[in-house]
C-alpha positions as MATLAB code, in Angstrom:
seq = 'XXXXXXXXXXXXXXXXXXXXXXXXXXXXXXXXXXXXXXXXXXXXXXXXXXXXXXXXXXXXXXXXXXXXXXXXXXXXXXXXXXXXXXXXXXXXXXXXXXXXXXXXXXXXXXXXXXXXXXXXXXXXXXXXXXXXXXXXXXXXXXXXXXXXXXXXXXXXXXXXXXXXXXXXXXXXXXXXXXXXXXXXXXXXXXXXXXXXXXXXXXXXXXXXXXXXXXXXXXXXXXXXXXXXXXXXXXXXXXXXXXXXXXXXXXXXXXXXXXXXXXXXXXXXXXXXXXXXX';
ca = [
       0.168   -0.034   -0.201;
       1.268    3.717   -1.122;
       2.195    5.901    1.907;
      -0.346    8.509    2.806;
      -0.115   11.784    4.461;
      -3.015   13.113    6.310;
      -3.827   16.329    4.715;
      -2.831   19.279    7.364;
      -0.934   22.604    7.109;
       2.157   22.378    9.554;
       4.248   24.946    8.090;
       3.895   27.217   11.504;
       3.129   25.638   14.887;
      -0.156   26.979   16.471;
       0.069   30.671   18.476;
      -1.479   28.706   21.980;
      -0.017   25.443   21.526;
       2.665   26.225   24.623;
      -0.396   26.681   26.986;
      -1.345   22.935   26.595;
       1.041   21.838   29.046;
       0.857   24.910   31.901;
      -1.217   22.449   34.466;
      -0.872   19.348   35.403;
      -4.189   18.163   34.392;
      -4.257   19.376   31.269;
      -0.610   17.670   30.368;
      -1.892   14.731   31.533;
      -5.257   14.639   29.340;
      -3.732   15.309   25.795;
      -0.804   12.970   26.866;
      -3.494   10.087   27.482;
      -4.946   10.866   23.815;
      -1.651    9.525   22.849;
      -1.989    6.236   24.003;
      -1.801    3.066   21.769;
      -5.010    1.313   22.572;
      -2.750   -1.980   22.594;
       0.228   -1.682   24.479;
      -1.017    0.956   26.730;
       2.137    3.103   25.820;
       2.149    6.059   24.039;
       2.717    6.386   20.278;
       5.265    9.249   19.685;
       6.479   10.864   15.975;
       6.420    9.904   13.199;
       2.676    8.961   14.517;
       0.771    6.474   12.665;
      -3.042    6.195   11.828;
      -5.401    3.850   10.484;
      -7.829    5.403    7.606;
     -10.170    6.679   10.630;
      -7.653    8.604   12.584;
      -7.150    6.108   15.586;
      -3.640    5.783   16.420;
      -1.189    3.046   17.281;
       2.317    3.222   18.020;
       5.268    2.154   16.158;
       6.117   -0.578   17.841;
       2.833   -2.087   17.607;
       1.980   -0.730   13.899;
       4.711   -3.373   12.921;
       2.749   -6.382   14.143;
      -0.989   -5.252   13.086;
      -2.379   -5.915    9.715;
      -5.742   -4.211   11.049;
      -6.602   -1.346   13.039;
      -6.935   -2.928   17.105;
     -10.057    0.100   17.386;
     -12.072   -0.230   14.087;
     -10.413   -3.020   12.968;
     -10.213   -0.947    9.294;
      -7.079   -1.641    7.208;
      -4.262    0.570    8.974;
      -2.044    1.350    6.280;
       0.872    4.097    6.960;
      -0.576    7.089    7.281;
       1.066    9.908    8.875;
      -0.989   12.210   11.413;
       1.422   15.086   11.121;
      -0.990   17.515   12.833;
      -0.389   15.034   16.277;
       3.355   14.676   15.641;
       2.991   18.910   16.217;
       0.830   18.647   19.130;
       3.398   15.929   20.673;
       6.055   18.624   20.689;
       4.495   20.297   23.616;
       3.322   17.462   25.333;
       5.280   16.081   28.741;
       4.778   12.245   28.259;
       4.578   10.085   31.653;
       7.824    7.596   32.207;
       6.098    3.821   30.745;
       7.777    2.866   34.557;
       5.120    5.450   36.150;
       3.005    2.081   37.560;
       6.016    1.237   39.088;
       6.479    4.739   40.725;
       8.305    7.044   38.502;
       6.741   10.427   38.609;
       8.701   12.000   35.871;
       7.525   13.781   32.885;
       9.039   14.783   29.683;
       9.529   15.530   26.446;
       9.103   12.824   23.507;
      12.051   13.238   22.436;
      13.671   12.602   25.650;
      11.839    9.994   27.071;
      13.123    6.916   25.686;
      16.552    7.792   26.693;
      15.138    8.015   30.469;
      13.227    4.547   30.162;
      16.794    2.897   29.351;
      18.150    3.884   33.022;
      15.270    4.668   34.724;
      15.421    3.686   38.597;
      12.226    2.177   38.092;
      12.588    0.034   35.066;
      12.445   -3.890   36.148;
      14.514   -6.535   34.855;
      14.381  -10.463   34.005;
      17.216  -13.160   36.893;
      19.821  -12.083   34.138;
      21.714  -15.899   35.523;
      22.026  -18.379   32.407;
      20.595  -21.218   31.846;
      17.984  -21.096   35.081;
      14.388  -21.207   34.778;
      14.016  -18.275   37.556;
      11.590  -15.912   36.861;
      12.269  -13.162   39.444;
      12.192   -9.242   38.241;
      13.436   -6.575   40.036;
      15.072   -3.313   39.818;
      18.960   -2.892   38.444;
      19.742   -2.435   42.491;
      17.911   -5.628   43.456;
      19.875   -7.402   40.916;
      23.040   -8.302   43.036;
      20.818   -9.329   46.452;
      18.800  -11.853   44.661;
      21.788  -12.858   43.014;
      23.669  -14.160   45.966;
      20.904  -14.694   47.792;
      18.916  -16.939   45.705;
      21.831  -18.254   43.729;
      24.132  -19.138   46.693;
      26.385  -21.584   43.619;
      27.554  -18.542   42.156;
      31.001  -17.266   43.651;
      31.732  -13.030   43.638;
      35.432  -12.358   43.734;
      36.867   -8.662   44.232;
      39.802   -7.350   42.287;
      40.623   -6.083   38.547;
      42.620   -9.288   37.658;
      41.214  -12.456   38.497;
      41.070  -15.676   37.340;
      37.353  -17.243   36.475;
      37.676  -21.437   36.974;
      35.170  -23.606   35.209;
      35.501  -27.174   36.676;
      34.524  -30.701   34.583;
      34.339  -29.111   30.934;
      34.382  -32.153   30.110;
      30.784  -33.587   30.964;
      28.505  -34.118   28.344;
      26.224  -31.941   27.272;
      25.435  -27.745   27.662;
      26.746  -26.701   30.727;
      26.587  -22.658   32.264;
      29.134  -21.713   34.407;
      28.910  -17.975   36.794;
      30.932  -16.251   38.579;
      31.096  -12.398   39.385;
      33.536   -9.946   39.418;
      33.210   -7.117   41.471;
      36.226   -3.992   40.827;
      35.862   -0.237   40.644;
      32.867   -0.226   43.077;
      30.648   -2.257   40.121;
      29.950   -5.730   39.431;
      30.246   -7.544   36.435;
      28.705  -11.357   36.143;
      31.600  -13.284   33.600;
      29.332  -16.457   31.537;
      31.366  -19.066   30.344;
      28.724  -21.055   28.027;
      28.849  -24.432   26.885;
      26.550  -25.586   23.455;
      26.377  -28.117   20.715;
      26.721  -27.282   17.422;
      24.364  -28.992   14.574;
      27.549  -31.511   14.023;
      27.173  -32.714   17.671;
      30.633  -30.839   18.434;
      30.853  -28.566   20.926;
      32.021  -24.921   21.524;
      32.679  -22.748   24.439;
      31.297  -19.104   24.531;
      32.716  -16.419   27.366;
      31.591  -12.803   27.942;
      31.324  -10.576   30.499;
      27.862   -8.428   31.314;
      28.607   -5.328   33.854;
      25.087   -4.822   36.410;
      24.652   -1.639   34.908;
      23.783    0.197   32.002;
      25.170    0.860   28.623;
      26.755    3.934   29.280;
      28.373    2.743   32.073;
      29.714   -0.499   30.404;
      31.271    2.070   27.732;
      33.706    3.187   30.751;
      35.143   -0.660   30.825;
      36.946   -3.285   28.960;
      37.696   -6.608   29.761;
      39.990   -9.290   28.686;
      39.808  -13.201   28.291;
      42.855  -15.142   28.398;
      43.814  -18.827   28.242;
      47.096  -19.372   28.513;
      49.169  -22.674   29.014;
      52.186  -24.440   27.882;
      53.554  -21.000   25.610;
      49.937  -21.049   24.222;
      47.338  -17.793   24.498;
      44.056  -17.450   23.174;
      42.555  -13.684   24.265;
      39.557  -11.720   23.252;
      38.815   -7.921   24.309;
      35.881   -6.232   24.147;
      33.786   -3.917   26.032;
      31.586   -5.469   28.596;
      27.518   -5.893   28.088;
      25.012   -3.981   29.787;
      22.496   -5.270   31.983;
      20.166   -4.115   29.146;
      21.790   -6.198   26.716;
      20.944  -10.208   26.287;
      23.766  -12.421   26.719;
      22.318  -15.423   24.362;
      21.911  -12.743   21.607;
      25.456  -11.761   21.972;
      26.099  -15.551   21.254;
      24.265  -16.038   18.972;
      26.082  -12.932   16.897;
      29.495  -14.522   18.216;
      30.557  -11.124   19.856;
      32.545  -13.188   22.628;
      35.151  -15.074   22.922;
      34.613  -18.451   21.091;
      36.567  -21.859   21.116;
      35.589  -25.654   20.284;
      36.790  -28.919   22.888;
      39.463  -29.300   21.195;
      41.121  -25.807   22.056;
      39.652  -26.357   25.149;
      41.197  -29.232   25.761;
      45.104  -27.606   25.067;
      44.427  -25.117   28.161;
      42.429  -27.341   30.297;
      44.185  -29.397   33.640;
      42.545  -32.313   34.998;
      39.150  -31.010   33.605;
      39.337  -27.375   34.958;
      39.567  -24.798   32.757;
      41.056  -21.440   33.930;
      40.470  -17.542   32.308;
      42.171  -14.871   33.680;
      39.582  -11.839   33.360;
      41.074   -8.117   33.994;
      38.723   -5.269   33.806;
      40.422   -1.852   32.975;
      38.392    1.338   33.334;
      38.610    3.469   29.876;
];
């Protein structure tokens, strides 16, 4: 379907538009007009509508074939009038129901929600069926209290020990490294490939935001008998999916034969160094 545009003159902003957010009540009423009927978040510019004018957010629009309100054709019609109004509205954070009281322009909403203190995270521990969710500050207490097998080591330069790597099947080894007043989760994962072989994937994740992760670099190193295998990268953040990084092969990767070159009595030692950039 060809893209259509709602007919509207947007050459100059409405003269009285700034008054729309003068009071909390009127601002909240206006923000509610932008609410997506599917996810209940807000339809933010570029704003799309169906042929009858019903709004839907971009995320939901990409998953729908008909309007969730009138069931008519969805199309790709831009509502330029609502986009203009959106510039004068302060939108609540999507985590307002969890206690966030911040309202902000739509241009700042996504960045704020990325680091909002009320945002909930799933348990980052791989290889478990843990259904826990909590704020970023509650992650470490959860890991230490509910996943007691995870060892925490202090220091910028440590040894991560994975025991019994020769066991058949998929396994995860996890350790917490604490340094620079923050915590890093080190994960070594063993998977079987399509040919029945085994591959190992190692990665480091900061219990913090992407912006905070950019302040650090990590190095993973296998050493034995004049052999050395090294991987250096920026840590993942708690917002990043370890499984996705492994799928994209954005981590230290080695096969079972390589692991045997560095293992001793079935145990594999990996040097982990965290540097502040």
